C-alpha positions as CSV (number, residue, x, y, z in Angstrom):
1,M,76.3,32.3,-44.0
2,A,74.3,35.5,-44.9
3,E,73.4,37.7,-41.4
4,K,71.1,40.7,-41.4
5,K,70.9,43.2,-38.1
6,V,67.0,43.8,-38.2
7,R,65.4,47.0,-36.0
8,F,62.4,47.2,-34.0
9,E,60.8,50.1,-32.3
10,F,58.2,50.0,-29.5
11,E,54.7,49.5,-30.5
12,K,52.3,48.3,-27.4
13,E,53.1,47.1,-23.9
14,N,50.6,43.8,-23.5
15,K,50.3,41.7,-19.9
16,N,53.4,39.5,-20.0
17,S,55.4,40.9,-23.3
18,V,56.4,43.9,-25.5
19,R,55.3,44.0,-29.2
20,Y,57.6,46.0,-31.2
21,N,57.6,46.8,-35.0
22,E,60.2,46.4,-37.4
23,I,62.0,49.9,-38.9
24,P,62.2,48.4,-42.5
25,E,65.4,49.8,-44.8
26,E,64.7,52.6,-47.1
27,G,62.8,51.1,-50.0
28,M,62.7,47.6,-48.8
29,P,59.8,45.5,-47.3
30,P,60.0,44.3,-43.9
31,V,61.8,40.9,-43.2
32,I,60.0,40.4,-39.8
33,G,57.2,42.5,-39.3
34,S,56.3,42.5,-35.9
35,I,57.7,40.7,-33.0
36,Y,56.9,40.0,-29.1
37,V,59.5,39.9,-26.4
38,Q,59.1,38.8,-22.9
39,K,58.8,42.0,-20.4
40,W,61.6,40.0,-18.3
41,F,63.9,40.7,-20.9
42,A,62.8,43.8,-22.8
43,G,62.8,45.9,-19.6
44,N,61.9,49.7,-20.9
45,S,63.8,49.3,-24.1
46,K,62.1,51.5,-26.6
47,K,64.3,50.0,-29.5
48,I,65.6,47.0,-30.2
49,E,68.1,44.9,-32.7
50,I,68.1,41.1,-33.9
51,T,70.3,39.3,-35.8
52,I,69.2,37.1,-38.5
53,A,71.7,34.5,-40.1
54,K,70.6,32.2,-43.0
55,V,72.3,28.5,-42.3
56,D,71.9,26.7,-45.7
């Protein structure tokens, strides 16, 4: 099972969610791009990190 940590930084705030843009590794294309996280969880975080696991 391969895992990858993907980092994101704050882009903008909407009514109920916060949009984050991926910070791609140098020389690599984005894995996800943008992600929306609900405000109740995101709080005031300017950066988040998500771990993705391939389970084939």
